[in-house]
C-alpha positions as CSV (number, residue, x, y, z in Angstrom):
1,M,0.0,0.0,0.0
2,K,1.5,3.3,-1.1
3,T,1.2,6.2,1.3
4,L,1.0,9.8,0.5
5,E,3.3,12.4,2.0
6,I,3.5,16.2,2.0
7,V,6.5,17.8,0.5
8,T,7.2,21.5,0.6
9,Y,9.0,23.9,-1.6
10,I,9.8,27.6,-1.3
11,L,8.7,29.2,-4.5
12,P,7.8,32.7,-5.8
13,S,4.7,34.2,-4.2
14,Y,3.4,35.4,-7.6
15,W,3.0,31.8,-8.7
16,A,0.3,31.2,-6.1
17,S,-2.8,32.1,-8.1
18,Y,-1.6,30.1,-11.1
19,L,-0.6,27.1,-9.1
20,L,-3.5,26.9,-6.8
21,N,-6.3,28.2,-9.0
22,G,-5.1,27.8,-12.5
23,D,-5.5,31.6,-13.0
24,E,-3.2,32.7,-15.8
25,S,-4.3,36.3,-15.7
26,G,-1.7,37.3,-13.0
27,I,1.4,35.7,-14.5
28,Q,3.5,36.3,-17.5
29,S,3.9,33.6,-20.1
30,E,7.6,33.3,-19.3
31,D,6.9,32.8,-15.6
32,M,4.2,30.3,-16.4
33,Y,6.7,28.3,-18.4
34,F,9.2,28.3,-15.5
35,C,6.4,27.2,-13.1
36,D,5.3,24.4,-15.4
37,E,8.9,23.3,-16.0
38,F,9.5,23.2,-12.2
39,L,6.4,21.0,-11.6
40,A,7.4,18.6,-14.5
41,K,11.1,18.4,-13.3
42,H,10.0,17.4,-9.8
43,N,7.0,15.3,-11.0
44,L,4.6,17.4,-8.9
45,P,0.9,17.8,-9.1
46,S,-0.7,21.2,-8.2
47,P,0.0,22.2,-4.6
48,V,-2.7,21.6,-2.0
49,S,-1.9,24.8,-0.1
50,C,0.6,27.6,0.5
51,S,1.6,29.7,3.5
52,D,-0.5,32.7,4.4
53,E,2.4,35.1,4.7
54,S,5.1,35.8,2.2
55,W,8.6,36.9,2.9
56,F,11.6,38.2,1.0
57,A,14.3,35.7,0.0
58,H,17.4,36.0,-2.1
59,R,16.8,32.4,-3.4
60,N,14.0,29.9,-3.8
61,D,13.7,26.2,-4.8
62,S,12.8,27.0,-8.4
63,N,16.3,28.4,-9.0
64,N,14.6,31.6,-9.9
65,R,17.2,34.1,-11.0
66,L,15.6,37.0,-9.1
67,A,15.3,37.7,-5.4
68,G,11.7,38.4,-4.3
69,D,8.8,37.4,-2.1
70,V,8.2,33.7,-1.6
71,L,5.7,31.3,0.0
72,T,6.0,27.8,1.2
73,Y,3.9,25.5,-1.1
74,S,2.7,22.1,0.0
75,F,2.4,19.2,-2.4
76,L,0.7,15.9,-1.8
77,V,2.8,13.1,-3.4
């Protein structure tokens, strides 16, 4: 019997609406590409939740080349 576990990643906060709601209106196509590429690379489904408060970070798990606000995203795998 396979069990599910929650994994977390620190990712850009502006990905939240796209990742959680599928809302493409608040994200540029280049950022959407990087987001989809990250999910595919790590074989992840859409996240089940993210943290309520964002914070500034110089790096994040997506290897995003820019510092910025991030959230902790939780994925059920």
